[in-house]
N, CA, C, O and the ligand as a Tripos MOL2 file, in Angstrom:
@<TRIPOS>MOLECULE
protein
  265   263    67     0     0
PROTEIN
NO_CHARGES

@<TRIPOS>ATOM
      1 N          14.9430  127.9320 -186.1670 N.3       1 MET1
      2 CA         14.8430  126.4620 -185.9510 C.3       1 MET1
      3 C          16.2970  125.9160 -185.9520 C.2       1 MET1
      4 O          17.1310  126.2310 -186.8010 O.2       1 MET1
      5 N          16.5060  125.1110 -184.9730 N.am      2 PRO2
      6 CA         17.8960  124.6260 -184.7780 C.3       2 PRO2
      7 C          18.2130  123.5690 -185.8980 C.2       2 PRO2
      8 O          17.3330  122.8600 -186.3870 O.2       2 PRO2
      9 N          19.4510  123.5190 -186.2430 N.am      3 THR3
     10 CA         19.9630  122.5690 -187.2060 C.3       3 THR3
     11 C          20.6400  121.4230 -186.5080 C.2       3 THR3
     12 O          21.6330  121.6440 -185.8140 O.2       3 THR3
     13 N          20.1730  120.2520 -186.6490 N.am      4 TYR4
     14 CA         20.7990  119.0760 -186.0990 C.3       4 TYR4
     15 C          21.6440  118.3350 -187.1190 C.2       4 TYR4
     16 O          21.2930  118.2600 -188.2970 O.2       4 TYR4
     17 N          22.6940  117.8210 -186.6840 N.am      5 VAL5
     18 CA         23.6450  117.0470 -187.5390 C.3       5 VAL5
     19 C          23.5040  115.6160 -187.1470 C.2       5 VAL5
     20 O          23.6490  115.2610 -185.9770 O.2       5 VAL5
     21 N          23.2240  114.7990 -188.1110 N.am      6 TYR6
     22 CA         23.1210  113.3030 -187.9280 C.3       6 TYR6
     23 C          24.1400  112.6450 -188.7450 C.2       6 TYR6
     24 O          24.5850  113.1720 -189.7650 O.2       6 TYR6
     25 N          24.5230  111.4820 -188.3080 N.am      7 LYS7
     26 CA         25.5270  110.7250 -189.0610 C.3       7 LYS7
     27 C          24.8640  109.3870 -189.5170 C.2       7 LYS7
     28 O          24.4800  108.5780 -188.6730 O.2       7 LYS7
     29 N          24.7360  109.1680 -190.8010 N.am      8 CYS8
     30 CA         24.1920  107.9780 -191.3490 C.3       8 CYS8
     31 C          25.3360  107.0230 -191.7870 C.2       8 CYS8
     32 O          26.2810  107.4780 -192.4300 O.2       8 CYS8
     33 N          25.2750  105.7870 -191.4720 N.am      9 PRO9
     34 CA         26.3410  104.8710 -191.8190 C.3       9 PRO9
     35 C          26.4910  104.6970 -193.3520 C.2       9 PRO9
     36 O          27.5410  104.2840 -193.8430 O.2       9 PRO9
     37 N          25.4350  105.0160 -194.0680 N.am     10 LYS10
     38 CA         25.4490  104.8500 -195.5370 C.3      10 LYS10
     39 C          25.6600  106.2280 -196.2330 C.2      10 LYS10
     40 O          26.4560  106.3670 -197.1620 O.2      10 LYS10
     41 N          24.9410  107.1830 -195.7560 N.am     11 CYS11
     42 CA         24.9220  108.5010 -196.4530 C.3      11 CYS11
     43 C          25.9600  109.4910 -195.8580 C.2      11 CYS11
     44 O          26.2370  110.5160 -196.4820 O.2      11 CYS11
     45 N          26.5050  109.2240 -194.7370 N.am     12 GLY12
     46 CA         27.4130  110.1470 -194.1090 C.3      12 GLY12
     47 C          26.6900  111.1380 -193.3070 C.2      12 GLY12
     48 O          25.5400  110.9210 -192.9250 O.2      12 GLY12
     49 N          27.3510  112.2650 -193.0270 N.am     13 ASN13
     50 CA         26.6820  113.2570 -192.1750 C.3      13 ASN13
     51 C          25.7680  114.1480 -192.9490 C.2      13 ASN13
     52 O          26.0510  114.5010 -194.0940 O.2      13 ASN13
     53 N          24.6730  114.5180 -192.3400 N.am     14 PHE14
     54 CA         23.7140  115.3650 -193.0060 C.3      14 PHE14
     55 C          23.0350  116.3450 -191.9770 C.2      14 PHE14
     56 O          22.9260  116.0010 -190.8000 O.2      14 PHE14
     57 N          22.6210  117.4480 -192.3770 N.am     15 ASP15
     58 CA         21.8460  118.3710 -191.5700 C.3      15 ASP15
     59 C          20.4060  118.1060 -191.5980 C.2      15 ASP15
     60 O          19.8410  117.7380 -192.6280 O.2      15 ASP15
     61 N          19.7820  118.2920 -190.4450 N.am     16 TYR16
     62 CA         18.3250  117.9980 -190.4190 C.3      16 TYR16
     63 C          17.6970  119.1070 -189.5260 C.2      16 TYR16
     64 O          18.1340  119.3570 -188.4020 O.2      16 TYR16
     65 N          16.7130  119.7150 -190.0550 N.am     17 TYR17
     66 CA         16.1060  120.8500 -189.3690 C.3      17 TYR17
     67 C          14.8270  120.2860 -188.6380 C.2      17 TYR17
     68 O          13.9910  119.6190 -189.2470 O.2      17 TYR17
     69 N          14.7270  120.5770 -187.3590 N.am     18 GLN18
     70 CA         13.5210  120.1560 -186.6560 C.3      18 GLN18
     71 C          13.3550  121.0910 -185.3590 C.2      18 GLN18
     72 O          14.2860  121.7320 -184.8730 O.2      18 GLN18
     73 N          12.1330  121.0800 -184.9030 N.am     19 ASN19
     74 CA         11.9380  121.8700 -183.7130 C.3      19 ASN19
     75 C          12.6510  121.2560 -182.5170 C.2      19 ASN19
     76 O          12.9880  120.0720 -182.5080 O.2      19 ASN19
     77 N          12.8770  122.1140 -181.4840 N.am     20 MET20
     78 CA         13.6560  121.7180 -180.3410 C.3      20 MET20
     79 C          12.9250  120.6400 -179.5790 C.2      20 MET20
     80 O          13.5480  119.7690 -178.9700 O.2      20 MET20
     81 N          11.5980  120.6930 -179.6080 N.am     21 ASN21
     82 CA         10.7500  119.7040 -178.8360 C.3      21 ASN21
     83 C          10.5480  118.4520 -179.5460 C.2      21 ASN21
     84 O          10.0320  117.4990 -178.9620 O.2      21 ASN21
     85 N          10.9320  118.3760 -180.8190 N.am     22 ASP22
     86 CA         10.6650  117.1470 -181.5480 C.3      22 ASP22
     87 C          11.6390  116.0410 -181.0570 C.2      22 ASP22
     88 O          12.7320  116.2880 -180.5470 O.2      22 ASP22
     89 N          11.1560  114.8490 -181.2520 N.am     23 SER23
     90 CA         12.0550  113.7290 -180.9160 C.3      23 SER23
     91 C          13.2040  113.6370 -181.8980 C.2      23 SER23
     92 O          13.0870  113.9630 -183.0790 O.2      23 SER23
     93 N          14.2850  113.1920 -181.3700 N.am     24 PRO24
     94 CA         15.5150  113.1110 -182.2990 C.3      24 PRO24
     95 C          15.1960  112.1300 -183.4500 C.2      24 PRO24
     96 O          14.4630  111.1530 -183.2960 O.2      24 PRO24
     97 N          15.7520  112.4320 -184.5270 N.am     25 LEU25
     98 CA         15.6560  111.5700 -185.6560 C.3      25 LEU25
     99 C          16.3260  110.2220 -185.4050 C.2      25 LEU25
    100 O          17.4480  110.1550 -184.9030 O.2      25 LEU25
    101 N          15.6420  109.1860 -185.7490 N.am     26 GLN26
    102 CA         16.2860  107.9090 -185.4230 C.3      26 GLN26
    103 C          16.7060  107.1200 -186.7510 C.2      26 GLN26
    104 O          17.6450  106.3250 -186.7600 O.2      26 GLN26
    105 N          15.9750  107.3940 -187.7920 N.am     27 ASN27
    106 CA         16.2000  106.7380 -189.0740 C.3      27 ASN27
    107 C          16.5020  107.7350 -190.1810 C.2      27 ASN27
    108 O          15.8790  108.7910 -190.2890 O.2      27 ASN27
    109 N          17.4770  107.3650 -190.9960 N.am     28 CYS28
    110 CA         17.8190  108.2570 -192.1340 C.3      28 CYS28
    111 C          16.5950  108.4420 -193.0520 C.2      28 CYS28
    112 O          15.9410  107.4750 -193.4420 O.2      28 CYS28
    113 N          16.3050  109.7220 -193.3860 N.am     29 PRO29
    114 CA         15.1020  109.9570 -194.3000 C.3      29 PRO29
    115 C          15.4320  109.4680 -195.6890 C.2      29 PRO29
    116 O          14.5280  109.2940 -196.5070 O.2      29 PRO29
    117 N          16.7250  109.2350 -195.9890 N.am     30 THR30
    118 CA         17.0680  108.8320 -197.3470 C.3      30 THR30
    119 C          17.0670  107.3000 -197.5420 C.2      30 THR30
    120 O          16.4680  106.7690 -198.4770 O.2      30 THR30
    121 N          17.7510  106.6330 -196.6350 N.am     31 CYS31
    122 CA         17.9130  105.1950 -196.7400 C.3      31 CYS31
    123 C          17.3660  104.3670 -195.6660 C.2      31 CYS31
    124 O          17.3400  103.1390 -195.7430 O.2      31 CYS31
    125 N          16.8970  105.0750 -194.5940 N.am     32 GLY32
    126 CA         16.2140  104.3080 -193.4840 C.3      32 GLY32
    127 C          17.1480  103.6970 -192.5130 C.2      32 GLY32
    128 O          16.6840  102.9680 -191.6360 O.2      32 GLY32
    129 N          18.5110  103.9420 -192.5880 N.am     33 SER33
    130 CA         19.4160  103.3160 -191.6320 C.3      33 SER33
    131 C          19.3040  104.1180 -190.2820 C.2      33 SER33
    132 O          18.8350  105.2550 -190.2340 O.2      33 SER33
    133 N          19.7460  103.4730 -189.2580 N.am     34 THR34
    134 CA         19.7890  104.0970 -187.9600 C.3      34 THR34
    135 C          20.8690  105.1540 -187.9220 C.2      34 THR34
    136 O          22.0430  104.9030 -188.1950 O.2      34 THR34
    137 N          20.4330  106.3200 -187.5810 N.am     35 VAL35
    138 CA         21.4150  107.4160 -187.5310 C.3      35 VAL35
    139 C          21.8160  107.7970 -186.1560 C.2      35 VAL35
    140 O          21.1100  107.5010 -185.1920 O.2      35 VAL35
    141 N          22.9550  108.4590 -186.0380 N.am     36 LYS36
    142 CA         23.4530  108.9500 -184.7750 C.3      36 LYS36
    143 C          23.4290  110.4540 -184.7540 C.2      36 LYS36
    144 O          23.8790  111.0800 -185.7140 O.2      36 LYS36
    145 N          22.9370  111.0480 -183.7270 N.am     37 LYS37
    146 CA         22.8340  112.4620 -183.5350 C.3      37 LYS37
    147 C          24.2830  113.0660 -183.1750 C.2      37 LYS37
    148 O          24.9290  112.5930 -182.2400 O.2      37 LYS37
    149 N          24.7420  114.0780 -183.9180 N.am     38 LEU38
    150 CA         25.9520  114.6810 -183.5750 C.3      38 LEU38
    151 C          25.6240  116.0730 -183.0490 C.2      38 LEU38
    152 O          24.4530  116.4450 -182.9750 O.2      38 LEU38
    153 N          26.6000  116.8130 -182.7000 N.am     39 ILE39
    154 CA         26.3930  118.1060 -182.2150 C.3      39 ILE39
    155 C          25.8110  119.0320 -183.2660 C.2      39 ILE39
    156 O          25.9770  118.8400 -184.4710 O.2      39 ILE39
    157 N          25.1010  120.0740 -182.7450 N.am     40 SER40
    158 CA         24.4770  120.9540 -183.7200 C.3      40 SER40
    159 C          25.4750  121.8140 -184.4450 C.2      40 SER40
    160 O          26.5580  122.1030 -183.9380 O.2      40 SER40
    161 N          25.0920  122.2270 -185.6590 N.am     41 ALA41
    162 CA         25.9480  123.2250 -186.3590 C.3      41 ALA41
    163 C          25.5460  124.6110 -186.0470 C.2      41 ALA41
    164 O          26.0780  125.5470 -186.6440 O.2      41 ALA41
    165 N          24.6150  124.8050 -185.1240 N.am     42 GLY42
    166 CA         24.1090  126.1170 -184.7840 C.3      42 GLY42
    167 C          25.1790  126.9140 -184.1360 C.2      42 GLY42
    168 O          26.2430  126.3970 -183.7970 O.2      42 GLY42
    169 N          24.8960  128.2160 -183.9560 N.am     43 SER43
    170 CA         25.8640  129.1680 -183.4850 C.3      43 SER43
    171 C          25.9230  129.1330 -181.9190 C.2      43 SER43
    172 O          25.0280  129.6330 -181.2380 O.2      43 SER43
    173 N          26.9720  128.5460 -181.4090 N.am     44 GLY44
    174 CA         27.3260  128.6080 -180.0040 C.3      44 GLY44
    175 C          26.4130  127.6850 -179.1470 C.2      44 GLY44
    176 O          26.4820  127.7400 -177.9190 O.2      44 GLY44
    177 N          25.6360  126.9130 -179.7230 N.am     45 ILE45
    178 CA         24.8250  126.0210 -178.8650 C.3      45 ILE45
    179 C          25.1910  124.5860 -179.1700 C.2      45 ILE45
    180 O          25.2020  124.1870 -180.3340 O.2      45 ILE45
    181 N          25.4950  123.7920 -178.1340 N.am     46 ILE46
    182 CA         25.8330  122.4250 -178.3270 C.3      46 ILE46
    183 C          24.7320  121.5910 -177.7500 C.2      46 ILE46
    184 O          24.4220  121.6680 -176.5620 O.2      46 ILE46
    185 N          24.1400  120.7850 -178.6100 N.am     47 TYR47
    186 CA         23.0950  119.8780 -178.1860 C.3      47 TYR47
    187 C          23.6450  118.5600 -177.8490 C.2      47 TYR47
    188 O          24.3520  117.9160 -178.6240 O.2      47 TYR47
    189 N          23.2930  118.1620 -176.6350 N.am     48 LYS48
    190 CA         23.6610  116.8610 -176.1890 C.3      48 LYS48
    191 C          22.6130  115.7840 -176.5930 C.2      48 LYS48
    192 O          21.4330  116.0850 -176.7740 O.2      48 LYS48
    193 N          23.0600  114.5890 -176.7190 N.am     49 THR49
    194 CA         22.1810  113.5350 -177.2050 C.3      49 THR49
    195 C          21.1000  113.2580 -176.2230 C.2      49 THR49
    196 O          20.0750  112.7130 -176.6330 O.2      49 THR49
    197 N          21.2270  113.5830 -174.9400 N.am     50 ASN50
    198 CA         20.2150  113.2610 -173.9220 C.3      50 ASN50
    199 C          19.1800  114.3970 -173.7090 C.2      50 ASN50
    200 O          18.3240  114.3260 -172.8270 O.2      50 ASN50
    201 N          19.2960  115.4340 -174.5470 N.am     51 GLY51
    202 CA         18.2190  116.4630 -174.5580 C.3      51 GLY51
    203 C          18.6080  117.7720 -174.0370 C.2      51 GLY51
    204 O          18.0440  118.7710 -174.4830 O.2      51 GLY51
    205 N          19.5250  117.8750 -173.1290 N.am     52 PHE52
    206 CA         19.8320  119.2350 -172.5770 C.3      52 PHE52
    207 C          20.8790  119.8410 -173.4640 C.2      52 PHE52
    208 O          21.5300  119.1840 -174.2760 O.2      52 PHE52
    209 N          21.0140  121.2110 -173.2520 N.am     53 TYR53
    210 CA         22.0080  121.8080 -174.0550 C.3      53 TYR53
    211 C          22.7250  122.8740 -173.2850 C.2      53 TYR53
    212 O          22.2110  123.3750 -172.2850 O.2      53 TYR53
    213 N          23.9190  123.2360 -173.7380 N.am     54 ILE54
    214 CA         24.7450  124.2460 -173.1180 C.3      54 ILE54
    215 C          24.8490  125.4390 -174.0220 C.2      54 ILE54
    216 O          25.1980  125.3480 -175.1990 O.2      54 ILE54
    217 N          24.5190  126.6060 -173.4020 N.am     55 THR55
    218 CA         24.6430  127.7740 -174.2100 C.3      55 THR55
    219 C          25.8490  128.6040 -173.7690 C.2      55 THR55
    220 O          25.9200  129.0490 -172.6240 O.2      55 THR55
    221 N          26.7930  128.8060 -174.6870 N.am     56 ASP56
    222 CA         27.9430  129.5810 -174.3160 C.3      56 ASP56
    223 C          27.6960  130.9890 -174.6010 C.2      56 ASP56
    224 O          27.7540  131.4230 -175.7510 O.2      56 ASP56
    225 N          27.4240  131.7140 -173.5960 N.am     57 SER57
    226 CA         26.9860  133.1170 -173.7570 C.3      57 SER57
    227 C          28.0030  134.1390 -173.2310 C.2      57 SER57
    228 O          27.7370  135.3340 -173.0990 O.2      57 SER57
    229 N          29.1520  133.5980 -172.9510 N.am     58 LYS58
    230 CA         30.2190  134.5120 -172.3080 C.3      58 LYS58
    231 C          30.5310  135.7110 -173.2080 C.2      58 LYS58
    232 O          30.5910  136.8650 -172.7820 O.2      58 LYS58
    233 N          30.7220  135.3630 -174.4580 N.am     59 ASP59
    234 CA         31.2260  136.3920 -175.4030 C.3      59 ASP59
    235 C          30.1710  136.7980 -176.4150 C.2      59 ASP59
    236 O          30.4920  137.3560 -177.4640 O.2      59 ASP59
    237 N          28.9500  136.5270 -176.1130 N.am     60 LYS60
    238 CA         27.9070  136.7840 -177.0900 C.3      60 LYS60
    239 C          26.8650  137.7320 -176.5000 C.2      60 LYS60
    240 O          26.5680  137.7220 -175.3060 O.2      60 LYS60
    241 N          26.3170  138.5660 -177.4210 N.am     61 LYS61
    242 CA         25.2220  139.3040 -176.9650 C.3      61 LYS61
    243 C          23.9210  138.4810 -176.9650 C.2      61 LYS61
    244 O          23.7890  137.4910 -177.6840 O.2      61 LYS61
    245 N          23.0130  138.9080 -176.1710 N.am     62 ASP62
    246 CA         21.7100  138.1530 -176.1640 C.3      62 ASP62
    247 C          20.8910  138.5980 -177.2740 C.2      62 ASP62
    248 O          20.1110  139.5430 -177.1580 O.2      62 ASP62
    249 N          21.0530  137.9160 -178.3870 N.am     63 THR63
    250 CA         20.3280  138.2730 -179.5930 C.3      63 THR63
    251 C          19.3330  137.1370 -179.9170 C.2      63 THR63
    252 O          19.7160  135.9910 -180.1520 O.2      63 THR63
    253 N          18.0540  137.5070 -179.9190 N.am     64 ALA64
    254 CA         17.0560  136.5890 -180.3310 C.3      64 ALA64
    255 C          16.7230  136.7890 -181.7890 C.2      64 ALA64
    256 O          15.9910  137.7070 -182.1600 O.2      64 ALA64
    257 N          17.2760  135.9090 -182.6150 N.am     65 ALA65
    258 CA         17.1500  136.0310 -184.0560 C.3      65 ALA65
    259 C          15.7430  135.7980 -184.4500 C.2      65 ALA65
    260 O          15.3290  136.3130 -185.4880 O.2      65 ALA65
    261 N          15.0230  135.1160 -183.7630 N.am     66 SER66
    262 CA         13.6520  134.7640 -184.2360 C.3      66 SER66
    263 C          12.6630  135.7280 -183.5820 C.2      66 SER66
    264 O          11.4590  135.6330 -183.8220 O.2      66 SER66
    265 ZN         21.1000  107.2370 -195.0880 Zn       67 ZN67
@<TRIPOS>BOND
     1     1     2 1
     2     2     3 1
     3     3     4 2
     4     3     5 am
     5     5     6 1
     6     6     7 1
     7     7     8 2
     8     7     9 am
     9     9    10 1
    10    10    11 1
    11    11    12 2
    12    11    13 am
    13    13    14 1
    14    14    15 1
    15    15    16 2
    16    15    17 am
    17    17    18 1
    18    18    19 1
    19    19    20 2
    20    19    21 am
    21    21    22 1
    22    22    23 1
    23    23    24 2
    24    23    25 am
    25    25    26 1
    26    26    27 1
    27    27    28 2
    28    27    29 am
    29    29    30 1
    30    30    31 1
    31    31    32 2
    32    31    33 am
    33    33    34 1
    34    34    35 1
    35    35    36 2
    36    35    37 am
    37    37    38 1
    38    38    39 1
    39    39    40 2
    40    39    41 am
    41    41    42 1
    42    42    43 1
    43    43    44 2
    44    43    45 am
    45    45    46 1
    46    46    47 1
    47    47    48 2
    48    47    49 am
    49    49    50 1
    50    50    51 1
    51    51    52 2
    52    51    53 am
    53    53    54 1
    54    54    55 1
    55    55    56 2
    56    55    57 am
    57    57    58 1
    58    58    59 1
    59    59    60 2
    60    59    61 am
    61    61    62 1
    62    62    63 1
    63    63    64 2
    64    63    65 am
    65    65    66 1
    66    66    67 1
    67    67    68 2
    68    67    69 am
    69    69    70 1
    70    70    71 1
    71    71    72 2
    72    71    73 am
    73    73    74 1
    74    74    75 1
    75    75    76 2
    76    75    77 am
    77    77    78 1
    78    78    79 1
    79    79    80 2
    80    79    81 am
    81    81    82 1
    82    82    83 1
    83    83    84 2
    84    83    85 am
    85    85    86 1
    86    86    87 1
    87    87    88 2
    88    87    89 am
    89    89    90 1
    90    90    91 1
    91    91    92 2
    92    91    93 am
    93    93    94 1
    94    94    95 1
    95    95    96 2
    96    95    97 am
    97    97    98 1
    98    98    99 1
    99    99   100 2
   100    99   101 am
   101   101   102 1
   102   102   103 1
   103   103   104 2
   104   103   105 am
   105   105   106 1
   106   106   107 1
   107   107   108 2
   108   107   109 am
   109   109   110 1
   110   110   111 1
   111   111   112 2
   112   111   113 am
   113   113   114 1
   114   114   115 1
   115   115   116 2
   116   115   117 am
   117   117   118 1
   118   118   119 1
   119   119   120 2
   120   119   121 am
   121   121   122 1
   122   122   123 1
   123   123   124 2
   124   123   125 am
   125   125   126 1
   126   126   127 1
   127   127   128 2
   128   127   129 am
   129   129   130 1
   130   130   131 1
   131   131   132 2
   132   131   133 am
   133   133   134 1
   134   134   135 1
   135   135   136 2
   136   135   137 am
   137   137   138 1
   138   138   139 1
   139   139   140 2
   140   139   141 am
   141   141   142 1
   142   142   143 1
   143   143   144 2
   144   143   145 am
   145   145   146 1
   146   146   147 1
   147   147   148 2
   148   147   149 am
   149   149   150 1
   150   150   151 1
   151   151   152 2
   152   151   153 am
   153   153   154 1
   154   154   155 1
   155   155   156 2
   156   155   157 am
   157   157   158 1
   158   158   159 1
   159   159   160 2
   160   159   161 am
   161   161   162 1
   162   162   163 1
   163   163   164 2
   164   163   165 am
   165   165   166 1
   166   166   167 1
   167   167   168 2
   168   167   169 am
   169   169   170 1
   170   170   171 1
   171   171   172 2
   172   171   173 am
   173   173   174 1
   174   174   175 1
   175   175   176 2
   176   175   177 am
   177   177   178 1
   178   178   179 1
   179   179   180 2
   180   179   181 am
   181   181   182 1
   182   182   183 1
   183   183   184 2
   184   183   185 am
   185   185   186 1
   186   186   187 1
   187   187   188 2
   188   187   189 am
   189   189   190 1
   190   190   191 1
   191   191   192 2
   192   191   193 am
   193   193   194 1
   194   194   195 1
   195   195   196 2
   196   195   197 am
   197   197   198 1
   198   198   199 1
   199   199   200 2
   200   199   201 am
   201   201   202 1
   202   202   203 1
   203   203   204 2
   204   203   205 am
   205   205   206 1
   206   206   207 1
   207   207   208 2
   208   207   209 am
   209   209   210 1
   210   210   211 1
   211   211   212 2
   212   211   213 am
   213   213   214 1
   214   214   215 1
   215   215   216 2
   216   215   217 am
   217   217   218 1
   218   218   219 1
   219   219   220 2
   220   219   221 am
   221   221   222 1
   222   222   223 1
   223   223   224 2
   224   223   225 am
   225   225   226 1
   226   226   227 1
   227   227   228 2
   228   227   229 am
   229   229   230 1
   230   230   231 1
   231   231   232 2
   232   231   233 am
   233   233   234 1
   234   234   235 1
   235   235   236 2
   236   235   237 am
   237   237   238 1
   238   238   239 1
   239   239   240 2
   240   239   241 am
   241   241   242 1
   242   242   243 1
   243   243   244 2
   244   243   245 am
   245   245   246 1
   246   246   247 1
   247   247   248 2
   248   247   249 am
   249   249   250 1
   250   250   251 1
   251   251   252 2
   252   251   253 am
   253   253   254 1
   254   254   255 1
   255   255   256 2
   256   255   257 am
   257   257   258 1
   258   258   259 1
   259   259   260 2
   260   259   261 am
   261   261   262 1
   262   262   263 1
   263   263   264 2
@<TRIPOS>SUBSTRUCTURE
     1 MET1         2 RESIDUE 1 A MET
     2 PRO2         6 RESIDUE 1 A PRO
     3 THR3        10 RESIDUE 1 A THR
     4 TYR4        14 RESIDUE 1 A TYR
     5 VAL5        18 RESIDUE 1 A VAL
     6 TYR6        22 RESIDUE 1 A TYR
     7 LYS7        26 RESIDUE 1 A LYS
     8 CYS8        30 RESIDUE 1 A CYS
     9 PRO9        34 RESIDUE 1 A PRO
    10 LYS10       38 RESIDUE 1 A LYS
    11 CYS11       42 RESIDUE 1 A CYS
    12 GLY12       46 RESIDUE 1 A GLY
    13 ASN13       50 RESIDUE 1 A ASN
    14 PHE14       54 RESIDUE 1 A PHE
    15 ASP15       58 RESIDUE 1 A ASP
    16 TYR16       62 RESIDUE 1 A TYR
    17 TYR17       66 RESIDUE 1 A TYR
    18 GLN18       70 RESIDUE 1 A GLN
    19 ASN19       74 RESIDUE 1 A ASN
    20 MET20       78 RESIDUE 1 A MET
    21 ASN21       82 RESIDUE 1 A ASN
    22 ASP22       86 RESIDUE 1 A ASP
    23 SER23       90 RESIDUE 1 A SER
    24 PRO24       94 RESIDUE 1 A PRO
    25 LEU25       98 RESIDUE 1 A LEU
    26 GLN26      102 RESIDUE 1 A GLN
    27 ASN27      106 RESIDUE 1 A ASN
    28 CYS28      110 RESIDUE 1 A CYS
    29 PRO29      114 RESIDUE 1 A PRO
    30 THR30      118 RESIDUE 1 A THR
    31 CYS31      122 RESIDUE 1 A CYS
    32 GLY32      126 RESIDUE 1 A GLY
    33 SER33      130 RESIDUE 1 A SER
    34 THR34      134 RESIDUE 1 A THR
    35 VAL35      138 RESIDUE 1 A VAL
    36 LYS36      142 RESIDUE 1 A LYS
    37 LYS37      146 RESIDUE 1 A LYS
    38 LEU38      150 RESIDUE 1 A LEU
    39 ILE39      154 RESIDUE 1 A ILE
    40 SER40      158 RESIDUE 1 A SER
    41 ALA41      162 RESIDUE 1 A ALA
    42 GLY42      166 RESIDUE 1 A GLY
    43 SER43      170 RESIDUE 1 A SER
    44 GLY44      174 RESIDUE 1 A GLY
    45 ILE45      178 RESIDUE 1 A ILE
    46 ILE46      182 RESIDUE 1 A ILE
    47 TYR47      186 RESIDUE 1 A TYR
    48 LYS48      190 RESIDUE 1 A LYS
    49 THR49      194 RESIDUE 1 A THR
    50 ASN50      198 RESIDUE 1 A ASN
    51 GLY51      202 RESIDUE 1 A GLY
    52 PHE52      206 RESIDUE 1 A PHE
    53 TYR53      210 RESIDUE 1 A TYR
    54 ILE54      214 RESIDUE 1 A ILE
    55 THR55      218 RESIDUE 1 A THR
    56 ASP56      222 RESIDUE 1 A ASP
    57 SER57      226 RESIDUE 1 A SER
    58 LYS58      230 RESIDUE 1 A LYS
    59 ASP59      234 RESIDUE 1 A ASP
    60 LYS60      238 RESIDUE 1 A LYS
    61 LYS61      242 RESIDUE 1 A LYS
    62 ASP62      246 RESIDUE 1 A ASP
    63 THR63      250 RESIDUE 1 A THR
    64 ALA64      254 RESIDUE 1 A ALA
    65 ALA65      258 RESIDUE 1 A ALA
    66 SER66      262 RESIDUE 1 A SER
    67 ZN67       265 GROUP 0 **** ****
C-alpha cells in the first residue's frame, strides 16, 4: 500500500496510508484542517497531485513486493 505524505498547516507533515484508487485526503484526520498532498515517501515512485505517477525504473529491478 503506498504511503502518501500530506502537509497540515497545524500538525505539519504526516504520512497517510491509503489505496491507490482512493480519493486523496482533503482534511487532516487529527484537526480537520485542509491538507496538501506532497510527494510519496515510497521507493522510486513520485505521485503527482492530479493522479498520475512516474515510475523511475531505470536502475531498479522489477520487483513486486506485494
Ligand atoms: Zn492537522
